[in-house]
C-alpha positions as CSV (number, residue, x, y, z in Angstrom):
1,M,10.8,7.0,16.0
2,S,8.4,8.5,13.7
3,N,7.0,11.8,14.7
4,L,3.5,9.9,14.9
5,R,4.6,7.1,17.3
6,R,6.1,10.2,19.6
7,G,3.2,12.6,19.3
8,M,0.6,9.4,20.4
9,S,2.4,9.7,23.2
10,A,2.1,13.2,23.7
11,A,-0.9,13.0,23.5
12,C,-1.9,10.5,26.0
13,L,0.2,11.6,28.4
14,V,-1.6,14.9,28.1
15,V,-4.3,13.0,28.9
16,A,-2.8,11.6,31.7
17,L,-1.8,14.9,33.0
18,A,2.5,13.5,31.3
19,L,3.7,14.5,28.5
20,V,4.1,12.5,25.0
21,V,4.0,14.2,21.7
22,P,2.2,12.9,17.9
23,G,2.9,12.7,14.2
24,P,3.5,11.6,9.8
25,A,2.0,12.5,5.5
26,L,2.4,11.6,1.7
27,A,3.3,13.5,-1.4
28,T,-0.1,14.8,-2.9
29,P,-0.8,14.6,-7.3
30,P,-2.2,17.1,-8.8
31,G,-6.0,17.7,-9.7
32,A,-9.1,17.1,-8.5
33,N,-10.1,17.2,-4.5
34,G,-11.0,13.8,-3.7
35,R,-10.5,10.7,-1.1
36,I,-9.1,11.1,1.6
37,T,-7.2,8.2,3.4
38,Y,-5.8,8.1,7.4
39,M,-4.7,5.8,9.7
40,Q,-7.2,5.4,13.4
41,F,-7.6,3.2,16.6
42,D,-9.4,0.4,16.3
43,D,-11.4,-1.4,19.7
44,N,-8.7,-2.6,20.0
45,G,-6.1,-0.4,20.0
46,Q,-4.6,-1.4,16.4
47,F,-3.6,1.0,14.3
48,Q,-6.8,0.6,10.7
49,V,-6.1,1.9,7.3
50,W,-10.1,3.4,6.3
51,A,-11.1,6.0,3.8
52,A,-13.4,8.8,3.1
53,N,-15.0,11.5,1.6
54,P,-13.3,15.0,3.2
55,D,-16.3,15.9,4.8
56,L,-15.7,12.3,6.3
57,S,-19.3,11.4,4.8
58,H,-18.7,7.1,4.5
59,Q,-16.2,6.5,6.2
60,V,-15.0,3.0,5.6
61,Q,-12.5,0.7,7.4
62,L,-10.5,-0.5,4.6
63,T,-7.7,-2.8,6.6
64,P,-8.9,-6.2,8.1
65,G,-9.1,-6.1,12.2
66,T,-6.1,-9.3,11.9
67,S,-3.7,-7.1,10.6
68,D,-2.9,-3.6,11.2
69,G,-2.3,-0.4,8.7
70,W,0.2,2.2,8.6
71,M,0.9,5.3,6.6
72,P,-1.9,4.9,3.4
73,G,-1.2,6.8,0.3
74,W,-3.1,7.7,-2.2
75,S,-1.4,6.3,-6.5
76,P,-1.3,9.4,-8.4
77,D,-4.6,8.3,-10.3
78,G,-7.0,7.3,-7.4
79,S,-6.8,3.7,-7.8
80,R,-4.6,1.9,-5.1
81,I,-3.3,2.9,-2.0
82,V,0.0,2.3,-0.5
83,L,0.3,1.5,3.1
84,A,3.1,-0.5,5.1
85,S,1.3,-3.6,8.2
86,H,3.6,-6.1,11.2
87,Q,1.1,-8.0,9.3
88,Y,3.8,-10.7,8.9
89,D,5.8,-10.4,11.8
90,P,5.8,-13.7,13.9
91,D,6.8,-11.8,17.2
92,P,5.8,-8.5,17.6
93,N,6.8,-8.1,20.4
94,D,10.8,-9.3,20.1
95,A,13.4,-7.1,18.8
96,V,13.4,-7.6,15.4
97,E,10.3,-5.3,13.7
98,I,9.0,-7.0,10.2
99,M,7.4,-3.7,8.6
100,D,6.4,-4.2,4.6
101,V,4.9,-2.4,1.6
102,F,1.3,-3.5,0.5
103,T,-0.8,-1.7,-2.2
104,M,-4.5,-2.0,-2.7
105,R,-7.6,-1.3,-4.5
106,P,-9.6,1.7,-2.5
107,D,-12.0,-0.7,-1.2
108,G,-9.3,-2.4,0.6
109,S,-9.4,-5.6,-2.0
110,D,-6.6,-6.7,-4.3
111,V,-3.6,-6.5,-1.9
112,R,-0.6,-6.9,-3.0
113,K,3.0,-7.4,-0.8
114,L,5.7,-5.9,-2.0
115,T,9.1,-6.2,0.3
116,D,10.2,-9.1,1.0
117,S,9.4,-9.0,5.0
118,V,12.9,-8.4,5.5
119,G,12.9,-6.5,8.8
120,Y,11.5,-3.0,7.9
121,S,9.9,-1.4,5.4
122,G,7.6,1.6,5.6
123,S,7.1,5.3,5.0
124,A,6.3,4.2,1.8
125,S,4.5,6.9,-0.9
126,W,4.3,6.4,-5.1
127,S,6.5,8.7,-7.9
128,P,4.7,11.4,-9.8
129,D,3.7,8.2,-12.6
130,G,2.8,5.9,-10.7
131,R,4.9,3.3,-11.1
132,W,7.6,3.5,-8.6
133,I,7.3,4.0,-4.2
134,V,10.2,4.9,-2.5
135,Y,10.5,4.3,1.3
136,S,12.1,3.8,4.7
137,A,14.5,0.7,5.1
138,D,17.0,-1.1,7.0
139,R,17.5,-4.3,5.5
140,A,17.5,-6.1,9.0
141,N,20.5,-5.0,9.0
142,Y,21.3,-1.4,11.0
143,P,22.8,0.3,10.5
144,S,24.7,-0.5,7.5
145,A,21.7,-0.8,5.6
146,Q,19.1,1.7,6.5
147,G,18.7,4.1,5.1
148,I,16.0,5.4,1.7
149,Y,15.1,2.9,-1.0
150,V,12.6,2.5,-4.2
151,I,10.9,-0.4,-6.1
152,R,8.6,-0.9,-8.8
153,S,5.6,-0.4,-8.0
154,D,4.2,-3.9,-8.8
155,G,7.0,-5.7,-7.8
156,S,8.7,-6.1,-10.4
157,A,11.9,-5.9,-9.7
158,P,14.2,-5.6,-6.1
159,P,15.2,-2.3,-4.3
160,R,16.8,0.3,-5.4
161,R,19.1,2.1,-2.3
162,I,18.5,5.9,-2.6
163,T,20.3,7.1,0.7
164,T,22.7,5.5,2.9
165,L,23.1,6.7,6.7
166,P,25.2,8.4,7.6
167,A,27.8,9.2,10.2
168,G,26.3,11.0,13.7
169,S,22.8,10.2,12.3
170,W,20.2,7.5,13.2
171,W,17.4,7.1,11.0
172,Q,16.1,8.7,8.0
173,E,12.4,8.1,7.0
174,L,8.9,9.3,5.4
175,P,10.6,10.1,1.8
176,R,8.1,12.0,-0.9
177,F,8.7,12.4,-4.3
178,S,8.5,15.6,-6.2
179,P,5.4,16.0,-8.1
180,D,8.4,16.3,-11.1
181,G,9.7,13.2,-10.2
182,S,13.1,14.5,-10.1
183,R,14.0,15.0,-6.5
184,L,12.6,13.2,-3.3
185,V,12.1,15.3,0.6
186,F,12.7,13.1,3.4
187,N,13.6,13.5,7.6
188,E,17.0,12.4,8.6
189,Y,17.5,11.9,12.6
190,R,20.2,11.9,14.5
191,G,21.3,12.1,17.9
192,G,20.3,9.8,20.8
193,K,20.4,7.8,23.0
194,V,19.3,4.5,19.9
195,L,17.8,1.0,20.6
196,R,18.3,-1.4,17.8
197,N,14.4,-1.9,17.6
198,H,12.7,1.0,15.7
199,R,9.8,0.5,17.0
200,D,11.3,1.8,20.4
201,G,14.1,5.0,18.8
202,A,15.6,7.2,20.3
203,L,15.3,8.1,23.4
204,V,16.5,11.6,24.2
205,A,18.4,14.5,22.8
206,E,17.3,13.9,19.4
207,Q,17.2,15.9,16.5
208,A,15.9,16.1,13.2
209,A,16.6,17.9,9.5
210,L,14.5,17.6,5.8
211,F,16.9,16.8,3.4
212,T,16.5,16.8,-1.1
213,V,18.1,14.9,-2.8
214,R,18.0,14.1,-6.3
215,T,16.2,9.9,-7.3
216,D,20.1,8.5,-8.4
217,G,21.3,9.6,-4.8
218,T,22.9,12.5,-5.7
219,D,22.6,16.5,-4.9
220,L,22.0,15.8,-1.0
221,R,20.8,19.4,-0.1
222,Q,19.9,20.2,4.4
223,I,16.4,22.7,3.8
224,T,15.9,23.0,7.4
225,P,17.9,23.4,10.7
226,W,17.9,20.9,13.1
227,G,16.9,23.2,15.6
228,I,13.5,22.8,14.3
229,H,12.9,19.2,14.5
230,A,10.8,19.2,10.9
231,T,9.5,15.9,10.2
232,D,6.5,14.6,8.4
233,A,7.4,16.9,5.1
234,D,4.4,16.8,1.8
235,W,5.2,18.6,-1.3
236,S,3.0,21.2,-2.7
237,P,0.9,20.3,-6.3
238,D,3.6,23.0,-8.1
239,G,6.1,21.3,-6.4
240,K,7.1,25.1,-5.0
241,R,6.6,24.2,-1.8
242,L,5.9,22.0,1.2
243,V,4.5,21.7,4.3
244,F,5.7,20.0,7.5
245,G,5.9,19.2,11.5
246,A,8.5,20.5,13.6
247,Q,9.1,21.6,16.6
248,P,10.0,26.0,16.6
249,T,10.8,27.6,19.8
250,H,8.6,28.3,22.1
251,I,8.0,28.3,26.2
252,G,6.0,24.7,25.8
253,N,6.4,24.1,22.6
254,I,5.3,20.3,21.3
255,G,5.0,20.5,17.5
256,D,3.2,22.9,15.1
257,V,2.7,23.6,11.0
258,M,5.5,24.5,9.2
259,I,6.2,26.1,6.0
260,A,8.8,26.4,3.6
261,D,10.2,26.7,-0.4
262,A,10.9,23.8,-1.9
263,D,14.9,24.1,-0.5
264,G,13.9,26.0,2.2
265,G,13.4,29.9,2.6
266,H,10.4,31.5,3.7
267,L,10.1,29.4,7.0
268,K,6.9,29.6,9.0
269,D,5.0,28.8,11.4
270,L,1.4,28.0,10.1
271,T,0.0,27.4,13.1
272,Q,1.2,28.7,15.9
273,D,0.2,25.5,18.8
274,H,-0.4,26.5,22.8
275,G,2.8,23.0,23.2
276,L,1.9,21.9,26.7
277,T,2.3,24.8,29.7
278,G,1.3,24.0,33.2
279,I,1.9,20.5,34.4
280,G,1.1,19.7,38.0
281,N,-1.7,21.8,38.1
282,I,-4.9,20.2,36.3
283,K,-6.8,23.4,35.9
284,A,-3.7,25.5,34.8
285,V,-3.0,23.0,32.2
286,Q,-3.0,23.7,28.3
287,Y,-1.6,21.4,25.4
288,A,-2.4,22.3,21.6
289,E,-0.2,20.5,19.0
290,S,0.1,20.5,15.4
291,I,1.2,17.4,12.9
292,N,0.7,15.0,9.8
293,P,0.3,17.3,6.6
294,A,-0.9,16.8,3.7
295,W,-1.5,19.1,0.6
296,S,-4.8,19.1,-1.5
297,P,-4.5,17.3,-5.1
298,D,-5.7,21.6,-5.8
299,G,-2.6,22.7,-3.8
300,S,-5.9,25.0,-1.7
301,K,-6.2,23.8,1.6
302,I,-3.7,21.4,3.9
303,I,-4.7,18.5,5.9
304,F,-3.7,17.6,9.5
305,Q,-3.8,16.4,13.1
306,S,-5.0,18.3,15.8
307,F,-4.2,18.0,19.5
308,S,-5.6,19.9,22.9
309,F,-6.5,19.4,26.1
310,T,-7.8,22.0,28.1
311,D,-9.7,21.4,32.0
312,K,-12.6,23.4,30.4
313,N,-12.9,21.2,27.6
314,G,-10.7,18.1,27.4
315,F,-9.0,16.5,25.4
316,V,-10.6,17.2,21.8
317,S,-9.2,15.5,19.0
318,G,-9.3,15.6,15.2
319,M,-8.1,16.3,11.5
320,Q,-8.5,20.0,10.1
321,T,-8.0,22.3,7.0
322,M,-6.6,25.4,6.7
323,N,-5.6,27.9,3.9
324,P,-1.9,27.5,2.4
325,D,-1.7,31.4,5.0
326,G,-2.8,29.4,7.8
327,S,-6.0,30.3,7.4
328,G,-9.2,29.3,7.9
329,R,-8.2,26.5,10.1
330,A,-11.5,24.0,10.7
331,F,-12.1,20.8,11.7
332,I,-14.2,18.7,9.4
333,G,-16.7,17.0,9.6
334,S,-19.5,17.0,12.4
335,T,-17.1,16.7,15.3
336,P,-13.4,16.3,15.7
337,T,-12.0,12.5,13.7
338,E,-9.2,11.8,15.5
339,G,-7.3,10.3,12.1
340,H,-3.2,10.1,12.4
341,Q,-0.6,10.2,9.1
342,P,-3.7,12.0,6.5
343,D,-3.3,11.3,2.7
344,W,-5.9,14.0,0.6
345,G,-5.6,11.9,-3.1
346,T,-7.4,12.3,-6.7
347,A,-10.0,9.5,-6.3
348,P,-13.4,9.4,-7.2
349,L,-15.5,10.9,-3.9
350,V,-18.4,8.2,-3.0
351,P,-21.6,10.5,-3.3
């Protein structure tokens, strides 16, 4: 289960005074700050891909209402967006999940399917030179084929497998290229009761950690401890740091945005959100968490999704930005706007 799915359930359960949680982001190429892309629910409760200026002006829905759109990310030059969709799943309600990786132009045209509708393929992102796309897949053969794969961004060659799921773990996902293209970061889950359908994921006792690996699959390194449940990492444009979602230990904790050196050193909680406390008394309930962080191309800001609830203010959900030290936290746009998996690219702003 992606931390996006966990986060979504948290928000819903909070509104209902029970709990569930949200979550995932993409590798940001260095450059000038351009447009953002993100996931947002349509009127039918289905995720669609949107793009906008970083102040949320000129918002436009890019995927049609007849199909869904997951985890969008800009190509380094801003000319295309990668995404995943269940568009070719003949029965979305059965136990076999069919998800594919696609690319399209920033206006939603010229949609190209890269994967072959064999099992799950998703949580994709671009290489710094735009020639490759890395993604998570199970090839309809879980767990033996589950891992991280790479494919040419034009679909001209079959995918190549980079990692293999080790014994004791149940899923690897959200791979992101380092800015120099030499390494990948991804998160791995272990523990929990695993269902065969990735849409449902683990039920209990789940843990997660971040790993990095060379693009040929060698030199695998675990860079965060299992206990903080680190997921959904994004490299800083200079490649020196990683921002990610995690669950540092404190009362009521659900999810915070954290930062660390590329080797896992100097770990810091940037958002220090309240978590969830006071269940059982609507007047006492307090809830706050942050997920889906991503860097701006110039490295000056981090964008992420925030959720909060109090009896006084109700449920508030929206994309925020902050400085890399956690200061200057603020909603973007004139009103809080929920946008999952935001990615900040270099595509020119719409005047």
